[in-house]
KOLVO-372834 format. One record per residue (C-alpha): residue in one letter; y negated, x negated, z. Coordinates in steps of 0.05 Angstrom, whole numbers, plus 5000, padded with zeros to 4 digits. Each point is the difference from the previous one (the first is absolute). Layout:
BEGIN
AYXZ;...
***
This chain:
BEGIN
X011780746621;X502650074929;X505150554989;X506549954962;X499550224927;X502750694984;X505649704960;X505149445008;X497649364966;X506149984954;X500350744985;X495550605000;X495950214941;X500249314968;X507249855015;X502350044928;X504850514973;X498950754994;X499650605047;X506850205026;X502750685016;X506050235040;X503150635026;X499949995076;X505550385035;X507549944999;X499349305029;X506449625007;X497549635062;X494750045054;X496949374971;X499150354933;X496950605035;X495049545035;X498349664934;X498850674967;X495250205055;X496549334995;X499450134925;X496650665015;X495249655048;X498249424954;X500549814927;X506250084958;X500749454949;X504949624958;X498849265002;X500249424953;X495449734948;X496549455039;X500149294976;X505849675036;X496849355020;X493550325022;X504150495042;X503649415032;X493449675017;X497150655026;X505850125046;X499949295027;X492750105017;X501750645037;X505049665046;X498250055074;X493350324987;X496850674984;X497650264933;X492949935026;X501049255000;X504749904941;X496650444949;X493649594994;X504149365001;X504050264941;X493750214963;X496849325011;X506349644977;X500650394935;X492549944986;X500549255008;X506949844971;X501750604956;X501350334952;X506850245027;X503849794937;X497849285012;X500049995075;X506049555012;X497549484951;X493050005032;X502549975071;X504749424985;X494049554986;X495450285053;X497249575055;X503750215064;X493849985044;X496150424951;X505850504996;X500450045076;X492650135004;X500450544947;X505350395037;X497449865070;X498750745013;X507550135002;X501249545059;X505249445005;X496649754937;X502649285004;X507250245002;X499050554949;X496549544951;X505949525004;X505050564990;X496150304941;X499149334965;X507349815009;X502150694975;X495649894938;X503249334986;X507050295011;X498650584953;X497849534944;X505849525011;X505150565000;X497050474947;X494949604960;X494350505005;X497150575041;X502150494945;X507249765002;X500250085076;X497150704994;X505450184949;X505449735046;X497550445057;X499650624956;X506449934959;X505349605038;X505250265048;X496450205065;X505049635044;X498949374959;X492550075004;X500250105075;X504649415012;X495749564955;X493650195035;X503249885069;X501549294978;X492549854998;X497149695063;X495650505036;X502850614965;X503850475047;X503750664989;X493850445005;X496149584950;X505949994951;X501050755007;X492650144988;X500349604935;X506250394979;X496550665015;X492949914979;X501149534940;X507150164980;X499650745015;X507149975027;X502750645031;X503749955066;X495649455028;X496850165068;X496249395025;X499749955076;X493749765034;X498250065074;X498050734992;X506450204965;X504249605050;X496750345059;X500050714972;X507150014974;X502849785067;X495350445041;X501850614959;X507549865004;X501449904926;X502149275013;X503449705061;X495149835056;X502049275000;X500049934924;X496449404970;X495850084937;X505949914953;X504350515038;X494350504997;X499349904925;X507550104990;X500050635042;X494250324963;X502249804930;X506950295015;X497150675022;X494150104952;X500750134925;X497749424957;X494350384969;X496950165068;X500049295029;X493549784968;X495450535026;X504150045064;X498349275015;X492650064988;X499550685034;X503749765062;X495149425006;X494250484997;X503450465050;X500649405047;X492549884995;X498050735008;X505050275050;X505749555022;X496249395024;X503349465041;X496350115066;X497850734999;X504050454954;X497150694988;X505950355035;X497049785067;X494650514987;X505150564994;X504850284948;X494450284956;X496749324993;X505549714956;X502250364935;X506949695005;X501150155074;X506050454989;X503449484955;X499349435050;X504549755057;X494149645032;X504449415022;X496049595049;X494650535010;X499150315069;X495750624989;X499550125075;X497049345024;X497349784932;X504349384997;X501749674933;X505649504992;X503449674942;X506050434982;X504849425012;X497249885070;X500450755016;X507450024984;X501549365037;X496150245061;
***
């Protein structure tokens, strides 16, 4: 079985931007303290610098799948329809069946090919070129960019936030995927019944803007390495998880080994 890459598809060493530094300690919130420890465990990086439209496509490909599947699909798409600065123009005229076949490794390829092609047509209708779309993402008001991206069919909050972070380099953006949603509620830094948007709002309110980028990617990696959905490391004892003392372990029964969704644990 293939293993997950050692970096998040939208971040890591090729995530754009430059290495970041911060001074851990004197945290204003427990959420910030957790992000600092995650920063020590994994990479610390400022984000931005990716081509906006390519980042949008990359994030659509990553929806509901792992990096193992979406990375080769992205590579195949760029190899066939790139370069990035012309991607929207090329995809607009692409044969839909050929596009679906090209990205088949990512799963849900018929739906994703439709979303990607419609997003390409939308970007050209609204902005005239891939370059103009990229400039909009990088230079316009973040709230306006987010609202505009959310108006595109098939683009949800996590996708919009990833574009803001990895292409726009916007501080204070903490995209919430399934890992972040699970971990934040399990640790107790977001309400146990919070939906993805409520988790995002809770973390962004508690974590300094400059720490949100690497906090997002590091929390994803922590979810893969330690805080998995079905068998979190804490079930092997306090020493098995580096953030054990920071965590409320909502939904975790360390005695019988049971794991429940935090919302279910509170309701029950």
